N, C-alpha and C positions, 0 to 999 in steps of 0.2 A: 311177504319181509318183515320182519319183527321193526315195529316201529320206535325209535328213538328220538328225544330230544337232541336235540344238533347240541349242546352244550354236553350231554352224557356221552355221544357219539366223538365229539374231540378229547375227550378227559379218555377214552378209551383208547385211541388215535395215538392218543399224547405217550400214554405210559407203555401202553404196548409195540407202538409202532418202529418205536430201534430196535428192541428184540428182536421183532421179524426180520427186518431188513439184515442189521446182525449176522442172522442165523442164516438166513438165504446168501447170504457173501461168504459164509464158511462151507455152505453147502457148492461153493465153485462158480453162483450163477454173475453175470456180468450187473453190473448198476442198471443198462435196461433192462435187463431180465430181472434182476430183483424188484424193479420198480414196478414192475407187469405182475408178479409173482405176489406180490405183498398187495397188490390192488385186488387180486383175484382170493387172495385168503378175506380180505375183509366185506369184499362182494359174497361169499359162500356163508360167512358169520351171516351178515344181514339181511341174507336172501331164504334162511331156512334155518336158524341155529336154533339147536336141540339142549343148548345148556342147560345143563340145572344144578349149577353152581358146588356140584360134588367134586369138582378138581378146580384147582388154581386159573383164573381166567388166559395166565400165560397158557399154562399146560393146554389148555382146550384150542386156545389159537396157536399153541405148536403144533399140536396134532391137524389142524386145517393146512399148514404149512407143509408139512412132512407128504400130506395126500397130494397137495398141488403139485409138489416139487416132483412127487412120483409121476403125476400124470403127464407133466412138463415134461418129464425127460420120457416117457413113451412116446408122446407124441414126436411127430415130424420135427420139429422145431428144437435144434439143437441149442445147451446152453454155453454161452462164451464162457472161457474162463477168466477171470478178471487176474489182473496186472499184481506180480505176488507183493511189489510195495508202492505204495499211489507216488507220482512223480516223478515217479524214474522207470526211464522203457525200458525192458526186458531185451535183450539180445534175439535173433531168432533162435539161434540154440538155445538158451536159456528158455524162452517161451516155447519152445517145442520139447524140452525136458519138463519143464510144470505139468505142459499139458498129458504128456506121457506118465506122469508122476500123476497126476487128477484122474484119470483113465482107470489108472489102474485102481489105483484105493478106491476108488467108484463102483469098479466090477467087483471088489474083494469086498467093500460094504454090501453090497448087492447078494453076494453069495450067502453073507450069517441069515442066521434066521428071525423071522419078525421081531422078535423079542429083544433081541441082542443089539438088532439094526435101530430099532427104535430106544435103547438104553444110549445108544453108541451117538447116536445123533442128540437126542436130548442132552447129553452130557457136554458135546459140542458146542452146545446152542447157550453153554454157561448156568444150566441149571443145575439146581443145590440135587443132589443126591437123596434127603428128603421128600425134594418136589418129584423128582423121575419116578422114587420109588411110590409115589399117592398115583401119579400120576399114570403108573402100569398096574399100579392095586398090587405090590408085593411089598414084601420087607427088604429094608437097608440092605440084608446079608444077603440076601440071593442078589439083589442089584451089583452090590461089589462081585457076587462069584459070575453075575453074568458079564461083567464088564471085564473080567481077568480075563474069561473065555474067548469075549472079544478081541481082546486087545492081542491075543496066542494068535487066533486065527489069522488077526489083521497081518501082524507080524510076521507070520509065513506066509501067508500067500503073497504079500509084499515080497520076499527076499527069495 
C-alpha cells in the first residue's frame, strides 16, 4: 500500500472524486453501484499504484475506473440503470426503453476496438481532447479520426 498523508489523500479525493463519480454515472451505473465502483478505484490506487506522473492524475484514475467498470460488468452483478432525470420517476415503458437503449449502446461500444472504446469513454467523461490524446499517447489529429470513426460505427450499430 502506498503511504499517503491524510490531507494529501483528502485533497486527491476532493479533486478527482466528482469526476470519477460523474464518469461512472455516464457509464450507466446506479448511485449505489457508482459509490462501490469509485471506492474500488481508490482502493486499487492505494494498494499498488504505479503512477509515475507521466499523465494527468485524472487520466490515470479514469483508466483505473474504466478497468474496474469492465470487471464489474463481466462479474455476475449487473449494473442498474440510473433514472433519466433525478426526481422524476420514469414510467415502466420509459424505463424499459431506456434500459434497451443503454444495453444496445453498451453492446455497440463493446464492439469498438480498445483504442476507440477508450477515446469515446474518456471523451464522454468530459476529458479535453488534449488530455485524451496524451493519455492514449497519440496526436490530437489521430484522436479526431478515431472519434469520427467510432461515432460512425456507433450510429450504424444503433440504427
